[in-house]
C-alpha positions, 0 to 999 in steps of 0.5 A: 178623412174618409174615402171618396166613393165614385160609382162608374157612369154607364153610357148608353149606346148612340146617346150623348153623355152627361157633361163630363169635365176634364178639369176640376170645377166644371161639368156634372156626372160623377166627376169628383174633386179629391178631398183626401190625399190619404184615402183617395177615391174608391171606384165602384161599378155601375149598377148591375155591372162589373168592373172589366175591360170596358172601364175608362177614367177621365183625369183632370187637374187644376192649375197645380197639376198632380198625380193619380196612383192606381193601387194594385188589386187584391182580387183573387187570383189577381192575375196582374196585381204583381205588376204593382201600382200605376202612376199617371202624372198630369200637368197644370190644367191638364186632362187625360183619358185612361183605360186601365187593365182591371185585372191589375187593379181590381180588389175583392170587393169589385172596387179600384182605389185611386190615390191623388197627390193633391186635392186639386184634381178630379176623377170621373169613371166611365163604364162603356156599354155593351153592343147589343 
């Protein structure tokens, strides 16, 4: 099965966002339910942006819970990749917001790979706007 591609949604200052769900099966936006526990998600930056310290993930689970594994990056010089992967565990019907250190997870192609433990969990990537 192929990687599930997600493009981070760039928020707009002082503006209500799209409906962004915390649990699978609700809302719109880029919230995508996992379809493969092998290939997982590949998160790309919003158009014209780079994945940096303004990236936030909304993680949600269905009735079974599960884990999200953020793979260590390979981006040169990958300053923090030596810290390895990060695993976030969710209980059943749980939702969490996570801000990650991109220097630990970013790959050379400006993406971050996240592997789910089950297909009943959902990932949303949010790119926070810069203040003028």
